[in-house]
SEVOZA-12078 format. One record per residue (C-alpha): residue number from 1; x, y, z. Coordinates in nm, 4 decimals, always signed. Layout:
BEGIN
nr,c1,c2,c3
NUM,X,Y,Z
...
This chain:
BEGIN
nr,c1,c2,c3
1,+2.4190,+1.1297,+0.6552
2,+2.1194,+0.9165,+0.7579
3,+2.3242,+0.6608,+0.9518
4,+2.2558,+0.8301,+1.2855
5,+1.8797,+0.7995,+1.2417
6,+1.7822,+0.5015,+1.4540
7,+1.4959,+0.2910,+1.3132
8,+1.2993,+0.0127,+1.4815
9,+1.0467,-0.2026,+1.2968
10,+0.7225,-0.3480,+1.4337
11,+0.6282,-0.6694,+1.2534
12,+0.8387,-0.9539,+1.1176
13,+0.6337,-1.0843,+0.8278
14,+0.6805,-1.0065,+0.4605
15,+0.6175,-0.6338,+0.5172
16,+0.8620,-0.6208,+0.8079
17,+1.1397,-0.7448,+0.5820
18,+1.0538,-0.4798,+0.3224
19,+1.0687,-0.2054,+0.5848
20,+1.4041,-0.3224,+0.7190
21,+1.5587,-0.3563,+0.3740
22,+1.4198,-0.0211,+0.2615
23,+1.5648,+0.1623,+0.5605
24,+1.8929,-0.0300,+0.5337
25,+1.9331,+0.0812,+0.1726
26,+1.8446,+0.4365,+0.2750
27,+2.1336,+0.4375,+0.5233
28,+1.9449,+0.4211,+0.8542
29,+2.0757,+0.2482,+1.1664
30,+1.8502,-0.0517,+1.2361
31,+1.8197,-0.0845,+1.6131
32,+1.5242,-0.3094,+1.6982
33,+1.2469,-0.5468,+1.5908
34,+0.9264,-0.6446,+1.7678
35,+0.6804,-0.9083,+1.6504
36,+0.4053,-1.1201,+1.8049
37,+0.6098,-1.4169,+1.6761
38,+0.9488,-1.3863,+1.8430
39,+1.1145,-1.6545,+1.6285
40,+1.0381,-1.4542,+1.3141
41,+1.1715,-1.1376,+1.4750
42,+1.4901,-1.3196,+1.5713
43,+1.5363,-1.4419,+1.2137
44,+1.5028,-1.0912,+1.0717
45,+1.7242,-0.9449,+1.3445
46,+1.9980,-1.1942,+1.2617
47,+1.9694,-1.1246,+0.8880
48,+1.9945,-0.7476,+0.9318
49,+2.2233,-0.7473,+1.2374
50,+1.9632,-0.5729,+1.4516
51,+2.0718,-0.5661,+1.8184
52,+1.7336,-0.5602,+1.9991
53,+1.4527,-0.8167,+1.9697
54,+1.1631,-0.7103,+2.1912
55,+0.8586,-0.8930,+2.3237
56,+0.6431,-0.5795,+2.3488
57,+0.6333,-0.2406,+2.1824
58,+0.7056,-0.0770,+2.5171
59,+1.0201,-0.2864,+2.5499
60,+1.1222,-0.1961,+2.1948
61,+1.0855,+0.1755,+2.2669
62,+1.2786,+0.1624,+2.5941
63,+1.5608,-0.0728,+2.4906
64,+1.6186,+0.0198,+2.1250
65,+1.5583,+0.3962,+2.1774
66,+1.4581,+0.4559,+1.8141
67,+1.4154,+0.7914,+1.6450
68,+1.1752,+0.6276,+1.3981
69,+0.9265,+0.3454,+1.4459
70,+0.8175,+0.1765,+1.1235
71,+0.4886,-0.0111,+1.1608
72,+0.4599,-0.3301,+0.9506
73,+0.2187,-0.5218,+1.1730
74,-0.1357,-0.6415,+1.0852
75,-0.3770,-0.3504,+1.0203
76,-0.5924,-0.3865,+1.3357
77,-0.2821,-0.3164,+1.5478
78,-0.1774,+0.0025,+1.3674
79,-0.3948,+0.2461,+1.5613
80,-0.2686,+0.1680,+1.9105
81,+0.0913,+0.1083,+1.8013
82,+0.1183,+0.4412,+1.6212
83,-0.0338,+0.6242,+1.9179
84,+0.2131,+0.4561,+2.1549
85,+0.5137,+0.5356,+1.9358
86,+0.4050,+0.8969,+1.8886
87,+0.3492,+0.9410,+2.2629
88,+0.7098,+0.8269,+2.3114
89,+0.8203,+1.1065,+2.0774
90,+0.9105,+0.8841,+1.7843
91,+0.8593,+0.9692,+1.4202
92,+0.6360,+0.7065,+1.2577
93,+0.5975,+0.5363,+0.9225
94,+0.2821,+0.3247,+0.9114
95,+0.2148,+0.0765,+0.6351
96,-0.1186,+0.0638,+0.4533
97,-0.4010,+0.0237,+0.5178
98,-0.3177,+0.2810,+0.7851
99,-0.6041,+0.1737,+1.0101
100,-0.9416,+0.0021,+1.0035
101,-1.1474,+0.3228,+0.9711
102,-1.0998,+0.6896,+0.8865
103,-1.1792,+0.7826,+1.2484
104,-0.8843,+0.5756,+1.3679
105,-0.6530,+0.7439,+1.1164
106,-0.7801,+1.0838,+1.2321
107,-0.6770,+0.9931,+1.5887
108,-0.3292,+0.9000,+1.4676
109,-0.2884,+1.2160,+1.2588
110,-0.4082,+1.4389,+1.5433
111,-0.1664,+1.2777,+1.7883
112,+0.1314,+1.3066,+1.5518
113,+0.0516,+1.6695,+1.4729
114,+0.0138,+1.7582,+1.8414
115,+0.3422,+1.5866,+1.9277
116,+0.5236,+1.7512,+1.6380
117,+0.6686,+1.4300,+1.4911
118,+0.7153,+1.3491,+1.1240
119,+0.4919,+1.0801,+0.9749
120,+0.4570,+0.8767,+0.6569
121,+0.2485,+0.5960,+0.5096
122,+0.3416,+0.2995,+0.2910
123,+0.1952,+0.4220,-0.0387
124,+0.5114,+0.3243,-0.2238
125,+0.3688,+0.3480,-0.5783
126,+0.4502,+0.7191,-0.5703
127,+0.8099,+0.6078,-0.6082
128,+0.7460,+0.4339,-0.9419
129,+0.9378,+0.6192,-1.2198
130,+0.6697,+0.5486,-1.4805
131,+0.3930,+0.6914,-1.2638
132,+0.6104,+0.9902,-1.1720
133,+0.6685,+1.0635,-1.5401
134,+0.2966,+1.0218,-1.6063
135,+0.2189,+1.2774,-1.3353
136,+0.4642,+1.5274,-1.4838
137,+0.3145,+1.4827,-1.8316
138,-0.0420,+1.5289,-1.7062
139,+0.0624,+1.8419,-1.5164
140,+0.2354,+1.9670,-1.8297
141,-0.0822,+1.9341,-2.0356
142,+0.0185,+1.6390,-2.2545
143,-0.3383,+1.5030,-2.2646
144,-0.5037,+1.8441,-2.2522
145,-0.7863,+1.8887,-2.0054
146,-0.8292,+1.5653,-1.8107
147,-1.1785,+1.4175,-1.8392
148,-1.1515,+1.0620,-1.7031
149,-0.9110,+0.8224,-1.5357
150,-0.9485,+0.4435,-1.5473
151,-0.7671,+0.1936,-1.3264
152,-0.7856,-0.1810,-1.3915
153,-0.6170,-0.4455,-1.1787
154,-0.6630,-0.8078,-1.2827
155,-0.4090,-0.9493,-1.0389
156,-0.4623,-1.3171,-1.1198
157,-0.3421,-1.4384,-0.7791
158,-0.3965,-1.8070,-0.6968
159,-0.6663,-1.8930,-0.4466
160,-0.5119,-1.9331,-0.1053
161,-0.5687,-2.1265,+0.2108
162,-0.7605,-1.9299,+0.4737
163,-0.5460,-1.6449,+0.6007
164,-0.5813,-1.2849,+0.7169
165,-0.6166,-1.1527,+0.3591
166,-0.9536,-1.3334,+0.3447
167,-1.0563,-1.1988,+0.6874
168,-1.2358,-0.8620,+0.6912
169,-1.1816,-0.8168,+1.0668
170,-0.8051,-0.8498,+1.0118
171,-0.7967,-0.5733,+0.7519
172,-0.7975,-0.8096,+0.4564
173,-0.9709,-0.7763,+0.1225
174,-0.8890,-0.6384,-0.2187
175,-1.0112,-0.2884,-0.1349
176,-0.8149,-0.2526,+0.1893
177,-0.4989,-0.4239,+0.0747
178,-0.4346,-0.3226,-0.2856
179,-0.7207,-0.0793,-0.3426
180,-0.5729,+0.1675,-0.0951
181,-0.2629,+0.1870,-0.3172
182,-0.4817,+0.2401,-0.6241
183,-0.6810,+0.5191,-0.4600
184,-0.3748,+0.7024,-0.3310
185,-0.1881,+0.6939,-0.6597
186,-0.4890,+0.8428,-0.8427
187,-0.5213,+1.1240,-0.5855
188,-0.1497,+1.1906,-0.6282
189,-0.1439,+1.1606,-1.0073
190,-0.4193,+1.4179,-1.0515
191,-0.3696,+1.6344,-0.7406
192,-0.7400,+1.5922,-0.6687
193,-0.9741,+1.4510,-0.4068
194,-1.2697,+1.2151,-0.4359
195,-1.6005,+1.3880,-0.3593
196,-1.8649,+1.1199,-0.4248
197,-1.8783,+0.7602,-0.5425
198,-2.0807,+0.4507,-0.6064
199,-1.9041,+0.1261,-0.5198
200,-1.9572,-0.2472,-0.5096
201,-1.7451,-0.5164,-0.3459
202,-1.6939,-0.8604,-0.4996
203,-1.7409,-1.1667,-0.2818
204,-1.6727,-1.4323,-0.5448
205,-1.4774,-1.6452,-0.2946
206,-1.7004,-1.7547,-0.0080
207,-1.4885,-2.0286,+0.1522
208,-1.1226,-2.1226,+0.1605
209,-0.9486,-2.4423,+0.2696
210,-0.7987,-2.4527,+0.6146
211,-0.4309,-2.5063,+0.5440
212,-0.1073,-2.4253,+0.7231
213,-0.0985,-2.1098,+0.9354
214,+0.1209,-1.8621,+0.7495
215,+0.2974,-1.5700,+0.9145
216,+0.4409,-1.4487,+0.5840
217,+0.1978,-1.3629,+0.3033
218,+0.4436,-1.4840,+0.0388
219,+0.4367,-1.8304,+0.1966
220,+0.0577,-1.8344,+0.1554
221,+0.0908,-1.7470,-0.2151
222,+0.3577,-2.0150,-0.2608
223,+0.1338,-2.2776,-0.0976
224,-0.1512,-2.1813,-0.3305
225,+0.0667,-2.2035,-0.6421
226,+0.2087,-2.5396,-0.5403
227,-0.1330,-2.6910,-0.4742
228,-0.3095,-2.5612,-0.7874
229,-0.6411,-2.6119,-0.6097
230,-0.5806,-2.9817,-0.5409
231,-0.7402,-3.1284,-0.2300
232,-0.9298,-2.8057,-0.1622
233,-1.2651,-2.9808,-0.1663
234,-1.1450,-3.2478,+0.0725
235,-1.0008,-2.9999,+0.3208
236,-1.1980,-2.8328,+0.5974
237,-1.3365,-2.5014,+0.4782
238,-1.3443,-2.1621,+0.6501
239,-1.5714,-1.8686,+0.5702
240,-1.4137,-1.5876,+0.3660
241,-1.5462,-1.2565,+0.4998
242,-1.3326,-1.0103,+0.3022
243,-1.3920,-0.8948,-0.0544
244,-1.1747,-1.0191,-0.3406
245,-1.2264,-0.7153,-0.5591
246,-1.4305,-0.4029,-0.6231
247,-1.5657,-0.1731,-0.8898
248,-1.6171,+0.1962,-0.8261
249,-1.7464,+0.4973,-1.0156
250,-1.6397,+0.8285,-0.8628
251,-1.6148,+1.2016,-0.9160
252,-1.3216,+1.4225,-0.8186
253,-1.3307,+1.7803,-0.6976
254,-1.1846,+1.8803,-1.0354
255,-1.4831,+1.7328,-1.2202
256,-1.2819,+1.4350,-1.3464
257,-1.4697,+1.1046,-1.3699
258,-1.3071,+0.7901,-1.2245
259,-1.3547,+0.4194,-1.2902
260,-1.1811,+0.1632,-1.0685
261,-1.1963,-0.2142,-1.1099
262,-0.9926,-0.4832,-0.9401
263,-1.0004,-0.8585,-0.8891
264,-0.7605,-1.0493,-0.6678
265,-0.8043,-1.3765,-0.8569
266,-0.9406,-1.3040,-1.2049
267,-0.7004,-1.2604,-1.4958
268,-0.7345,-0.9917,-1.7622
269,-0.5361,-0.8455,-2.0519
270,-0.3141,-0.6498,-1.8108
271,-0.2292,-0.7111,-1.4476
272,-0.2289,-0.3397,-1.3671
273,-0.3096,-0.0445,-1.5880
274,-0.3889,+0.3234,-1.5324
275,-0.5146,+0.5458,-1.8151
276,-0.5578,+0.9225,-1.7908
277,-0.7868,+1.0476,-2.0698
278,-0.7973,+1.4103,-2.1822
279,-0.9222,+1.6232,-2.4692
280,-0.5949,+1.5793,-2.6595
281,-0.5144,+1.2141,-2.5957
282,-0.4538,+0.9478,-2.3354
283,-0.1585,+0.8337,-2.1251
284,-0.1461,+0.4698,-2.0157
285,+0.0830,+0.3221,-1.7504
286,+0.1151,-0.0547,-1.7497
287,+0.3700,-0.1312,-1.4790
288,+0.6676,-0.3121,-1.6290
289,+0.5055,-0.2686,-1.9738
290,+0.5925,+0.0985,-1.9509
291,+0.4209,+0.4207,-2.0444
292,+0.2441,+0.5041,-2.3727
293,+0.0741,+0.8104,-2.5174
294,-0.1994,+0.8048,-2.7768
295,-0.2991,+1.1352,-2.9333
296,-0.6626,+1.1797,-3.0301
297,-0.7092,+0.9971,-3.3590
298,-0.3528,+0.8626,-3.3501
299,-0.1738,+0.5408,-3.2626
300,-0.0039,+0.4428,-2.9373
301,+0.3443,+0.5885,-2.8899
302,+0.5775,+0.4225,-2.6353
303,+0.7512,+0.6723,-2.4057
304,+1.0976,+0.6085,-2.2695
305,+1.1196,+0.6445,-1.8929
306,+1.4597,+0.6161,-1.7284
307,+1.4504,+0.3799,-1.4318
308,+1.1044,+0.2604,-1.5312
309,+0.9388,+0.0057,-1.3012
310,+1.1231,-0.3215,-1.3534
311,+1.4285,-0.1589,-1.5120
312,+1.7452,-0.3300,-1.3931
313,+1.5568,-0.5665,-1.1643
314,+1.4898,-0.9304,-1.2390
315,+1.2245,-0.9927,-0.9730
316,+0.9055,-0.8283,-0.8525
317,+1.0579,-0.8284,-0.5049
318,+1.3450,-0.6076,-0.6194
319,+1.1049,-0.3677,-0.7920
320,+0.9121,-0.3344,-0.4657
321,+1.2301,-0.2858,-0.2649
322,+1.3301,+0.0054,-0.4861
323,+1.0017,+0.1766,-0.4068
324,+1.0544,+0.1128,-0.0365
325,+1.4036,+0.2583,-0.0595
326,+1.2546,+0.5703,-0.2194
327,+0.9993,+0.6098,+0.0614
328,+1.2504,+0.5423,+0.3399
329,+1.4980,+0.7905,+0.1917
330,+1.2363,+1.0645,+0.1602
331,+1.1050,+1.0037,+0.5113
332,+1.4515,+1.0079,+0.6677
333,+1.5080,+1.3431,+0.4989
334,+1.1900,+1.4700,+0.6669
335,+1.3116,+1.3454,+1.0034
336,+1.6573,+1.4937,+0.9537
337,+1.5398,+1.8373,+0.8360
338,+1.2129,+1.8651,+1.0265
339,+1.0445,+1.9567,+0.6991
340,+0.8012,+1.7178,+0.5254
341,+0.9327,+1.5945,+0.1919
342,+0.7307,+1.4804,-0.1094
343,+0.6121,+1.1513,+0.0383
344,+0.2712,+1.0228,+0.1547
345,+0.1754,+1.1081,+0.5125
346,-0.0887,+1.0081,+0.7651
347,-0.3043,+1.2830,+0.6162
348,-0.2955,+1.0953,+0.2848
349,-0.3854,+0.7812,+0.4759
350,-0.6851,+0.9632,+0.6235
351,-0.8096,+1.0743,+0.2809
352,-0.7787,+0.7189,+0.1484
353,-0.9533,+0.5720,+0.4532
354,-1.2479,+0.8098,+0.4035
355,-1.2817,+0.6851,+0.0454
356,-1.2642,+0.3213,+0.1560
357,-1.5323,+0.3870,+0.4186
358,-1.7539,+0.5468,+0.1506
359,-1.7145,+0.2467,-0.0817
360,-1.8192,+0.0152,+0.2002
361,-2.1222,+0.2317,+0.2753
362,-2.2159,+0.2391,-0.0924
363,-2.1911,-0.1381,-0.1163
364,-2.4497,-0.1606,+0.1626
365,-2.6827,+0.1188,+0.0528
366,-2.6466,+0.0556,-0.3237
367,-2.6418,+0.4350,-0.3592
368,-2.3950,+0.7135,-0.4369
369,-2.2213,+0.8275,-0.1197
370,-2.0421,+1.1493,-0.0313
371,-1.6788,+1.1102,+0.0765
C-alpha cells in the first residue's frame, strides 16, 4: 500500500542509514539520496538500490521527484533544507534536534502548515512498547495522581576524538542530541507541557584529541572504544564547546514536578530510566530491563510488555531500527490519508526546542526561566 510513496533521504551518515532502512521496512519506494559526501551517498544508494544520487538538494528534488523528503543531515542544515523541501511541495520528516533554535523550528512549522504538507520529527522513543504501555497505565490511573517524574541517563559512552557531537555550533551536546528525546518522551508520556525550569549544563570535557575525521557517528564511538584513552595526551587537542550532560528541575502545566539528569560519559546504576511517581505508587521504565510497578508501601512488580524494547532483537541497532520502522509507517499513513497519525510532528519539535532554549538561558542566568 505504501510502495507508491516515493522517499528521498538527505544525509548519508549513521542517521541516513536509519532513515533509509526504516522507510524500506515500512514499504516506501526509495528514490534518492543526497549528502555532502558523495562517496557515502553512493555506498548507501548501492546498498538500498536507490536510483538517484544527487550533489545538491535541488538536484535531488528535481531528479528523484520524491513525495517525502527525510532529513538526516547535521542539525545546522535542517532549517534551510526543510524549507526548500516544503516549498517544493514535499512532505517532510526531520530528525532531531529539529533545528538550532525554537525560532528556526517555528519558521519550518509555519511553512509546512501554509503549504499543507504532512510533517514529522525523529522522536522515535514514542515507538518503544515499554514506554507506550507505561503511558497507557499512567492514563488509566495505575499510579493515582501523578506528582513527579524522574529521568536519569548515565550513558557511559567512551570519550571520543573531536567531532561534531563535541561542537556546540554543529548542534552537538548531550542536551541537543539525547536530551531532546528525553524531553519529548516526558511531554508525550504525561500529555503535559513544561512551563518553567531551572537548568545547568555539564562541561566536564573541555578538550578532545584530534583524531580521524568521522562522517559516521558510530565510527567515532568505535575509535574511542578501541583506543581506551591511549595516546590522548600525546595527540593534538581541540576545544570542546558542547555540553556533555545536564540536570534540570521543571514544572509542568499539570503541576507535576520534573527532574532530569544525564551524562554522556559517566556511568550509573542504569543507562536509562524513567520513573513516574503518583499517590498510589510508581512506574519505572528501564529500557531493555523492562517495566516495573511498585505500589505505595509494596515491593517492585515486573510487568510483562509484549514486544518490549529489546524483545527479539540481539543488537541495539535492531532495537533502534524497529522504532524507526514504527515512525516511518505512521508517517507514511499520514501522507497517504492526509490525516496526521499519532506520531511526533514539527509542532512537537517546536515545543522541545523552546524547552532547550530555556535550559540554555537558565544555565547562563542561574535562575528559573519561563518556557
